N, C-alpha and C positions, 0 to 999 in steps of 0.2 A: 551104436553111435546114433544120434538123432537125426532125422531127415533135414532139419534146419541147419544143423552143423555141417552136414555133408553138402548142402547147397552152397553154403558160405565158403567151405573149402574148395569146391569146384570152381566157384566163381573168382575166389581169390587167385587161384592158380592161373586161370585164364586172364585176369587183370594183371597179374606179374608178368606173364609172358607178353602181353600187348604192350605193357610199358617198356620192357626190355627191347622188344623188337622195333618199337617206335623210335627209341633212343638210337639204336644202332643204325636204322635207316636214315634218320635225320643228320646224325653226326658224320656219316659217310658222305652225304651230299653237301652239307654245310658245316665243315669242321670248325670254323671260326666261331660259329654261332651255337655254341654248345647248349645254350639255355633253351633253344627252341623245342627240344623234346619235352622239357618240364612245361613250357608254355602250352604246347599242343595238347598234352594229356590233361593239364588243368582246365583248359577251355573246353576240351571235348567232354571231359568228366562232368563239368558243370551243365553243360547242354543236356547230357544223358540223365543225370540225377533229377534235373528240373523236369524233363519230359516223363520219367518214370514215376516221380512223386505225384505229378499230376494225373497220370494214367491210372495209378493205383488208388488215389483219392476218389476219382470219378467212377471207379469200377470196383467197389469193395466186395461185390458178390462173386468176383472171379474165383473158380476153384483153384486151389494151390497158390493163391496170390501171396500167402506168407512165405513159401518156399521160393517164389520168384523174387520177392523183395530181398530175402536173405541172400540169395545167389547173386543177383545183379547189383543191388544198391550196397549191401554190406560187403560181400565178397569181391565182385569184380570191380566196382568203383573204389571200394576201399583199397584194394591192391593197386589199382591204376593211379589213384590220387585221393588224398584226404581232403585236398582243397575243395572238392565238390561237396563234401559234407559240410564243411565250414561255410561254404557260400549258401547252401540250403538252410542250414541253421540260422544264418544271418537274416535271410529272407523271410523265414518263418517267424522270427522275432518281430520283424518289420510289419508283417501281415497281422500280427496279433497286437500292433500298436505299441510294442515295447521298444520304442525308438532309441531311447538312452541306453537300455541295455544292449541293443543291437550294435550301436556305435562303440560302446564300450568293449563289447566283445570283438568287434573288428579291429579296433585300435590295439587291444591287448594281445590279440592273436598275431597280428602283423609285427607290431614293434617288439613284443615279447619273443616271438620267434626269431626275429633278427638278432636281438640282443642275447637270447639263449645260444644261438648258433655262434656268435661272436665270442661269448664266454667259453664255449666249448672248444674253440680254436685256441684261445689264450691258454686254456688248461693243457691241451695237448702240446703246446710249445714249452711248458715248464719243464 
């Protein structure tokens, strides 16, 4: 198995556990605010992916940077929250001057996600 795959798997395991434990902890303390776990991991994931992206872009010469990127950005943050990847993708489009594409991506992802979730609920009720 490749080292990149192992790094992503290890990071994914850690991210999954972090998301699960964060949810347990927050729901135990704020049971009426079930959405806090998702909000917290999404915001934390966005902060972390922004920092890591900037860190790796500014230091391309770091030994093992590819493994760290796979483990942290793809594995850990991918399991913790995909919202962080969506946010980074949107920012990168904006930085590249692709404002219309960024806005379309944002609108399609949010509204499309809500509509797809609603459609899934409707299908389950049939």
